[in-house]
C-alpha positions in Angstrom: 0.0 0.0 0.0 1.1 3.5 -0.6 -0.2 7.1 -0.5 -1.2 9.3 -3.4 2.4 10.7 -3.8 4.0 7.2 -3.5 6.3 8.5 -0.7 5.5 5.9 1.9 5.3 2.1 1.5 3.6 -0.6 3.6 3.7 -4.3 3.0 1.7 -7.0 4.7 0.2 -10.5 4.5 -3.4 -11.4 4.4 -5.7 -14.3 3.5 -8.5 -12.0 2.3 -7.1 -9.3 0.1 -10.3 -7.5 -0.9 -11.4 -7.2 2.8 -8.0 -6.0 4.0 -7.7 -3.4 1.2 -11.2 -2.1 2.2 -10.2 -1.9 5.8 -7.1 0.2 4.9 -9.3 2.5 2.7 -11.8 3.0 5.5 -9.1 3.5 8.2 -10.7 0.6 10.1 -7.8 0.6 12.6 -7.5 4.4 13.3 -4.1 4.1 15.0 -2.5 1.8 12.4 0.5 2.8 10.3 -1.6 2.9 7.1 -4.1 5.2 8.7 -1.5 7.6 10.1 0.2 7.9 6.7 -3.0 7.7 4.6 -1.9 4.6 2.7 -4.8 3.4 0.6 -3.4 2.5 -2.9 -2.6 -1.1 -3.6 0.4 -1.1 -5.9 1.3 -4.8 -6.0 0.1 -8.2 -4.9 1.4 -11.7 -5.4 -0.8 -14.7 -4.8 0.8 -17.7 -3.0 -0.6 -21.2 -3.0 0.8 -24.3 -1.4 
């Protein structure tokens, strides 16, 4: 995830990408890193399967 100016980067792992992206966009966790730096743009994802 990044902000509109692409100046801050966040990476994470999730089993439900659509839900997690929506949580970031809505600032679901108001004290989180992504909320503090207004990171809401998904710039890359890589699926992993066993």
